[in-house]
C-alpha positions as CSV (number, residue, x, y, z in Angstrom):
1,X,13.2,-21.7,-17.5
2,X,9.4,-21.5,-17.4
3,X,8.1,-21.2,-13.8
4,X,4.6,-22.3,-15.0
5,X,5.9,-25.7,-16.2
6,X,9.3,-26.3,-14.6
7,X,9.8,-27.7,-11.1
8,X,12.6,-26.3,-9.0
9,X,14.1,-28.6,-6.3
10,X,16.7,-28.0,-3.7
11,X,17.9,-31.1,-1.8
12,X,15.0,-33.0,-3.2
13,X,12.4,-30.6,-2.0
14,X,10.2,-28.6,-4.4
15,X,10.6,-24.8,-4.1
16,X,7.4,-22.9,-4.5
17,X,7.5,-20.2,-7.1
18,X,6.5,-16.7,-6.1
19,X,3.0,-15.5,-7.1
20,X,2.2,-11.9,-6.6
21,X,-0.9,-10.6,-4.8
22,X,-2.5,-7.2,-5.4
23,X,-5.4,-5.8,-3.4
24,X,-7.2,-2.4,-3.8
25,X,-8.5,-1.5,-0.4
26,X,-11.0,1.3,0.1
27,X,-9.5,2.6,3.4
28,X,-12.1,4.2,5.6
29,X,-11.5,7.4,7.6
30,X,-10.0,6.6,11.0
31,X,-7.8,3.7,9.9
32,X,-4.0,4.1,10.2
33,X,-2.2,3.5,6.8
34,X,0.1,0.8,8.2
35,X,-0.1,-2.9,8.2
36,X,0.3,-3.1,12.0
37,X,0.0,-0.4,14.7
38,X,1.9,-0.7,18.0
39,X,-0.7,1.6,19.6
40,X,-3.5,-0.8,18.8
41,X,-5.4,1.5,16.5
42,X,-7.3,0.1,13.6
43,X,-5.0,-0.3,10.6
44,X,-4.8,-1.8,7.1
45,X,-3.7,-5.2,8.4
46,X,-7.0,-5.5,10.2
47,X,-8.8,-5.8,6.8
48,X,-6.7,-8.7,5.5
49,X,-7.5,-12.1,7.0
50,X,-5.6,-15.4,6.6
51,X,-2.6,-13.9,4.9
52,X,0.4,-16.2,4.8
53,X,2.7,-13.7,3.1
54,X,3.9,-10.2,4.0
55,X,1.9,-7.4,2.4
56,X,3.2,-3.9,1.7
57,X,1.0,-0.8,1.4
58,X,1.8,1.3,-1.6
59,X,1.8,4.9,-0.3
60,X,0.0,6.3,2.6
61,X,-3.3,8.1,3.3
62,X,-3.7,10.3,6.4
63,X,-5.6,8.5,9.2
64,X,-8.7,10.7,8.6
65,X,-8.6,10.4,4.8
66,X,-10.5,7.7,3.0
67,X,-9.7,6.3,-0.4
68,X,-8.2,3.5,-2.4
69,X,-4.8,2.1,-1.3
70,X,-2.9,-0.7,-3.0
71,X,-1.7,-3.7,-0.9
72,X,0.8,-6.2,-2.4
73,X,3.3,-8.8,-1.5
74,X,5.5,-7.5,-4.3
75,X,8.0,-5.5,-2.2
76,X,10.2,-4.4,-5.0
77,X,7.2,-2.9,-6.9
78,X,5.9,-1.2,-3.8
79,X,9.3,0.3,-3.2
80,X,9.7,1.5,-6.9
81,X,6.2,3.1,-6.8
82,X,6.7,5.0,-3.5
83,X,10.4,6.0,-3.3
84,X,11.0,9.5,-4.6
85,X,14.1,8.6,-6.5
86,X,12.0,6.7,-9.0
87,X,10.0,9.8,-9.8
88,X,6.6,8.1,-10.1
89,X,4.0,10.8,-10.6
90,X,1.0,10.6,-8.3
91,X,-2.4,12.3,-8.8
92,X,-4.8,12.9,-5.9
93,X,-8.4,14.0,-6.1
94,X,-9.9,15.7,-3.0
95,X,-13.4,16.6,-2.3
96,X,-13.5,19.5,0.2
97,X,-16.5,20.7,2.1
98,X,-16.7,24.3,3.1
99,X,-14.4,27.2,2.4
100,X,-10.6,26.9,2.2
101,X,-8.7,29.3,4.4
102,X,-6.2,31.3,2.4
103,X,-3.3,30.5,4.9
104,X,-3.9,26.8,4.6
105,X,-4.2,26.8,0.8
106,X,-1.0,28.8,0.3
107,X,1.0,26.5,2.6
108,X,-0.4,23.4,0.9
109,X,0.7,24.5,-2.5
110,X,4.3,24.9,-1.3
111,X,4.4,21.3,0.0
């Protein structure tokens, strides 16, 4: 079967083949890293207009953190990239202004 050339029909109706969407969103500080927020705060979903498919965010960034976050309609891929059982290594780069308190730095390393 070749989804690019074959047509799939059920009861005479053509079934649409799945196409995957991937967006890299530069999340600003102050935006909640969810697609919807029940408290009405600004969230990732506010940056995606006219979407006809469910999008998943791959990972999270703290509300006050800014940076690139991946959005996709490929739920299985999002799950495999974020669930700890798959062991996907993640690397973060942080720019910190001012001194780091020793108590904060030692607790952060343990996390």
